[in-house]
C-alpha positions as CSV (number, residue, x, y, z in Angstrom):
1,M,129.8,80.3,97.2
2,R,131.1,83.3,94.9
3,V,128.3,84.0,93.2
4,C,129.3,84.8,89.7
5,Y,126.9,87.8,87.8
6,Q,128.6,87.7,83.8
7,I,125.6,87.8,82.1
8,F,125.7,86.3,78.8
9,V,124.4,88.3,75.8
10,L,121.0,87.1,74.5
11,S,120.4,87.0,71.1
12,L,117.3,88.3,69.4
13,F,116.4,89.6,72.5
14,T,113.5,92.0,72.2
15,V,110.6,92.7,73.9
16,S,107.6,94.3,72.2
17,V,104.7,94.5,73.9
18,S,104.1,98.5,73.7
19,S,101.0,97.4,71.3
20,F,99.2,96.0,74.8
21,F,98.5,99.3,75.5
22,V,97.1,102.8,73.6
23,E,100.3,104.7,72.5
24,A,99.3,107.4,73.9
25,G,98.9,106.0,77.0
26,T,96.4,107.0,79.6
27,A,96.8,111.4,79.5
28,S,94.6,111.4,76.3
29,K,93.3,109.1,74.6
30,D,90.9,108.0,72.2
31,L,89.1,105.2,73.2
32,F,86.1,104.6,71.6
33,E,83.3,106.2,69.0
34,I,79.4,107.6,68.9
35,N,78.2,108.5,66.3
36,K,80.9,109.0,64.4
37,K,82.1,111.2,67.1
38,K,85.6,110.4,69.4
39,I,85.3,109.5,73.3
40,S,89.1,109.6,75.4
41,S,89.9,109.1,78.8
42,E,89.2,112.5,79.2
43,D,85.6,112.4,78.8
44,L,84.9,109.8,81.5
45,P,83.7,110.9,84.7
46,K,85.9,110.9,87.5
47,V,85.4,107.9,89.2
48,L,86.1,106.0,86.0
49,R,89.1,107.7,84.5
50,Q,90.6,106.5,87.6
51,Q,89.5,102.7,87.2
52,L,91.2,103.3,83.7
53,Y,94.1,103.9,85.3
54,D,93.8,101.2,87.7
55,V,93.4,98.3,85.6
56,E,96.3,99.9,83.0
57,S,98.4,100.0,85.6
58,H,97.8,96.7,86.9
59,S,98.9,95.3,83.6
60,K,101.2,97.4,82.8
61,E,103.1,95.8,86.1
62,K,102.0,92.4,85.5
63,I,103.5,92.7,82.8
64,N,106.3,93.5,83.7
65,Q,107.4,91.5,86.4
66,I,106.8,88.8,82.9
67,I,109.6,90.4,81.8
68,N,111.8,89.9,84.4
69,N,111.1,86.6,85.6
70,Y,112.0,86.0,81.9
71,L,115.7,87.8,82.3
72,F,116.2,85.7,85.2
73,E,115.0,82.2,84.2
74,T,117.5,83.1,81.0
75,H,120.2,84.6,83.0
76,V,119.6,81.2,85.0
77,E,120.1,79.0,82.2
78,N,123.0,80.1,80.8
79,L,125.0,80.2,84.2
80,A,123.8,76.4,84.4
81,K,125.2,75.6,81.2
82,K,128.2,77.6,81.9
83,E,128.5,75.8,85.1
84,K,127.2,72.3,84.2
85,K,124.6,72.9,87.4
86,E,121.1,71.8,87.6
87,K,119.0,75.0,87.7
88,D,118.1,74.9,91.3
89,K,121.1,74.6,92.7
90,I,122.1,77.7,90.9
91,I,119.2,79.9,92.5
92,D,119.7,78.4,95.6
93,E,123.4,79.8,95.3
94,L,122.0,83.3,93.2
95,L,119.8,83.7,96.1
96,Q,121.4,82.6,99.2
97,T,121.7,85.1,102.1
98,K,122.4,85.3,105.7
99,P,119.3,83.7,107.9
100,A,117.7,86.4,110.0
101,S,117.9,85.9,113.4
102,D,116.2,86.3,116.7
103,A,117.4,89.7,117.1
104,D,116.8,90.8,113.5
105,A,113.2,89.6,114.5
106,K,112.8,91.5,117.5
107,K,114.6,94.8,116.5
108,W,111.4,94.4,113.4
109,Y,109.3,94.2,115.9
110,E,110.4,96.2,118.2
111,N,109.8,99.0,115.0
112,N,106.3,97.4,114.0
113,V,104.3,96.4,117.2
114,D,101.8,99.0,117.2
115,K,101.0,97.3,113.1
116,I,100.5,94.0,114.5
117,G,98.2,94.6,117.4
118,K,101.4,94.1,119.9
119,R,101.4,90.3,120.0
120,P,104.2,89.0,122.3
121,F,107.1,89.0,120.4
122,N,107.9,84.9,121.5
123,M,103.9,83.6,119.7
124,I,105.3,85.3,116.8
125,K,109.0,85.0,116.7
126,Q,109.0,81.9,113.8
127,E,106.6,83.8,111.2
128,I,108.6,87.7,111.6
129,I,112.1,85.3,110.8
130,G,109.9,83.5,107.9
131,F,109.4,87.0,106.8
132,L,112.0,88.5,106.9
133,N,114.1,85.6,105.2
134,E,111.4,85.4,102.7
135,K,112.1,89.8,102.0
136,K,115.6,89.0,102.0
137,S,115.8,86.4,99.2
138,I,113.0,88.7,97.3
139,D,115.4,91.6,97.8
140,K,118.5,89.8,96.8
141,K,116.6,88.5,93.2
142,N,114.8,92.0,92.6
143,D,119.2,93.4,92.8
144,L,120.2,90.7,89.7
145,I,117.8,91.5,87.7
146,K,118.5,95.1,88.4
147,K,122.5,94.5,87.4
148,I,121.0,92.1,84.9
149,K,119.1,95.1,83.2
150,E,122.4,96.7,83.9
151,T,124.7,95.1,81.5
152,L,122.5,94.3,78.7
153,N,121.6,97.9,78.7
154,Y,117.9,96.7,78.9
155,K,114.6,99.2,77.2
156,S,111.6,98.9,78.3
157,L,109.7,99.6,74.8
158,L,106.5,99.9,77.5
159,P,104.7,103.4,77.2
160,E,104.2,106.4,80.1
161,I,100.7,105.4,82.4
162,T,99.7,109.0,83.3
163,P,97.5,108.8,86.2
164,P,94.8,111.2,86.6
165,K,95.3,114.3,88.9
166,F,91.8,115.6,90.6
167,D,91.1,118.7,92.4
168,I,89.9,118.1,95.4
169,N,88.6,121.0,97.5
170,V,89.5,120.8,100.9
171,S,88.6,123.4,102.3
172,G,86.9,123.2,105.7
173,F,88.9,119.6,106.5
174,P,91.4,119.2,108.8
175,T,94.9,120.1,108.4
176,L,97.8,119.8,109.8
177,G,101.7,121.3,108.3
178,A,102.3,124.4,106.2
179,K,98.7,125.7,105.6
180,K,100.2,127.4,102.7
181,S,102.6,124.5,100.7
182,S,102.1,123.3,97.3
183,L,102.2,120.0,98.7
184,T,99.1,118.7,99.9
185,L,98.7,114.9,100.8
186,V,94.8,113.6,101.5
187,E,93.8,111.0,103.0
188,F,90.1,109.5,102.9
189,A,89.9,107.2,106.0
190,D,87.4,104.9,108.3
191,Y,88.3,105.0,112.2
192,Q,86.9,101.3,112.0
193,C,89.6,100.6,109.4
194,P,92.7,98.4,110.8
195,H,94.5,100.0,107.3
196,C,93.3,103.1,108.1
197,K,95.1,102.9,112.2
198,M,98.7,102.0,110.6
199,A,98.1,104.9,107.8
200,A,97.4,106.9,110.9
201,L,100.7,106.1,112.2
202,N,102.8,106.5,109.5
203,I,101.7,109.8,108.1
204,K,102.7,111.0,111.7
205,K,105.7,109.9,111.3
206,I,106.3,111.5,108.0
207,L,104.7,114.5,110.0
208,K,107.0,115.0,112.5
209,K,109.9,115.6,109.1
210,Y,107.6,117.5,106.4
211,E,105.5,119.1,108.6
212,S,107.2,122.4,107.0
213,K,106.8,121.7,103.3
214,M,103.7,119.9,102.9
215,K,99.7,120.0,104.5
216,F,97.7,116.8,105.5
217,V,94.1,116.7,105.3
218,Y,91.8,114.2,106.8
219,I,88.3,113.6,105.2
220,D,86.0,111.4,106.5
221,F,85.0,108.4,105.2
222,P,82.9,105.9,106.5
223,I,82.4,102.6,104.9
224,N,81.9,100.3,107.6
225,H,78.6,98.4,107.7
226,S,78.0,98.5,111.9
227,G,77.9,102.4,110.9
228,I,79.2,102.9,114.0
229,S,82.7,104.6,112.2
230,K,80.3,107.2,111.1
231,I,78.7,108.0,114.9
232,V,82.2,108.7,115.2
233,A,83.4,110.3,112.1
234,E,80.2,112.8,113.2
235,G,80.8,113.4,116.6
236,A,84.9,113.6,115.2
237,S,83.4,116.9,114.1
238,C,81.1,117.9,116.5
239,A,84.6,117.8,118.3
240,N,86.5,119.9,115.4
241,E,83.3,122.7,116.5
242,Q,85.6,123.1,119.9
243,N,89.1,122.9,118.2
244,K,89.5,119.0,119.6
245,Y,89.3,117.5,115.9
246,W,92.7,115.2,115.6
247,E,92.5,114.7,119.9
248,F,89.1,113.3,119.0
249,H,90.8,111.8,115.9
250,D,93.7,110.2,117.7
251,L,91.3,108.4,120.3
252,A,89.2,107.4,117.6
253,F,92.0,105.0,116.8
254,E,93.8,104.2,120.1
255,N,90.5,102.9,120.7
256,Q,89.9,101.1,117.5
257,R,88.7,97.8,119.2
258,K,86.8,98.8,121.4
259,L,84.8,101.9,119.5
260,N,81.0,102.0,119.7
261,K,77.7,103.9,119.2
262,E,78.9,105.4,122.6
263,S,82.6,106.4,121.9
264,P,82.2,109.8,120.6
265,R,80.5,110.8,124.0
266,E,83.2,108.9,126.0
267,F,86.0,110.5,124.2
268,A,84.4,114.5,124.5
269,T,84.4,113.5,127.9
270,Q,87.9,112.9,128.2
271,L,88.6,115.8,126.4
272,Q,86.7,117.9,128.7
273,L,84.0,119.3,125.3
274,D,81.4,121.6,126.5
275,M,78.6,118.3,126.3
276,K,76.1,120.8,125.9
277,K,77.6,122.0,122.3
278,F,78.7,118.8,121.8
279,E,75.1,117.4,122.1
280,K,73.2,120.4,120.5
281,C,76.1,119.1,117.6
282,L,75.2,115.3,117.1
283,E,71.3,116.5,117.8
284,T,70.4,118.3,115.1
285,G,72.6,116.7,112.4
286,S,75.6,119.3,111.5
287,G,78.2,116.5,112.3
288,K,75.9,114.0,110.2
289,S,75.9,117.0,107.2
290,F,79.5,116.9,107.3
291,V,80.1,113.5,107.0
292,A,78.2,113.3,104.1
293,E,79.9,116.1,102.7
294,A,82.8,114.4,103.2
295,K,81.6,110.3,101.7
296,K,80.3,112.6,98.6
297,K,83.7,114.2,98.1
298,G,85.8,110.7,98.2
299,A,82.9,109.4,95.8
300,D,82.8,112.0,93.3
301,I,86.9,110.9,92.7
302,G,86.4,107.8,93.0
303,V,87.0,106.6,96.3
304,T,85.8,103.1,97.6
305,G,87.9,101.6,100.2
306,T,90.0,102.8,102.9
307,P,93.2,104.1,102.7
308,A,92.7,106.3,99.9
309,L,95.3,108.8,99.9
310,F,95.8,111.2,96.7
311,L,99.3,113.3,96.6
312,N,98.4,117.0,95.2
313,G,95.4,115.8,93.4
314,V,96.9,111.5,92.5
315,K,95.8,108.7,93.8
316,M,98.9,106.6,95.7
317,H,99.2,103.1,96.0
318,G,100.4,101.9,99.4
319,Y,100.8,104.2,102.8
320,S,103.9,102.4,104.6
321,E,106.1,105.7,106.0
322,E,108.8,104.3,103.1
323,S,106.1,104.7,100.1
324,L,105.0,107.8,101.3
325,E,108.5,109.4,102.3
326,K,109.6,108.5,98.8
327,A,106.3,109.9,97.2
328,I,106.9,113.2,99.1
329,K,110.4,113.9,98.7
330,E,110.1,112.8,94.8
331,A,107.1,115.8,95.0
332,L,109.1,118.4,96.5
333,K,112.0,118.0,93.9
334,M,109.7,119.0,90.7
């Protein structure tokens, strides 16, 4: 059925919610006074500056969702009146998409099998089809809202929110890519974190495309309460002394579900490291001190969970291949 995209002009349509935020945005704004001295966001410790930005960014995102819902619902009401149909019927027509096929599900499965634990396709085929159908509907709704905004000459009155930018000293930490590049992606991660494993796979794909244009730095940030990821991170540091950090890193993620206290020695043996040097590194504590320094570096800028990625000192939200590539492309244009 033909979907009508004609948008009726909304009389008295005004979105004025900028007062929700402090007018100046996050870049540098006064927050409060102490003994008549104004304290701005720039006066806050790094951890609190990041927390402030996260709160404001989340609030702005929620407000934009409310605005989008208003635009969509108003559009549906106008169409329902014009075509004399129930609103639910209009919504079904607007968001109607071609159902995902078994072939679509199979293709998605093959592209994402490493991220979903390699479960058999037939076991999760219906889940994948349901996911793809929902995604199609969401994408179509977002495209429609975009068209609505264009037709109405929509202009957001919400203030821009500038994320804090941190100077992260990555000297001495394992690096891949163009070491002298002005574009640096830093990741704080835990070897037992499933999301970190997915991030590692995505970053590896990104590096294949942009290794000549960017630098990637990995910083161990073990937070798993078992203590195993800390031991593995210390082993990675000791492997680094024999120039085998990245091989150790890859083995740790490949064997994530089987990691145990003996894993560092097993990986070292597999990589044919000098075991005497490796054992000495573990016993003398040089690996421990390196990991402790790494954890402090993350804690100082508000890292509390993993993976935590920073592109040129700005914290990223999301680690999908698409979001990483989009952010890198935008940074390269600057």
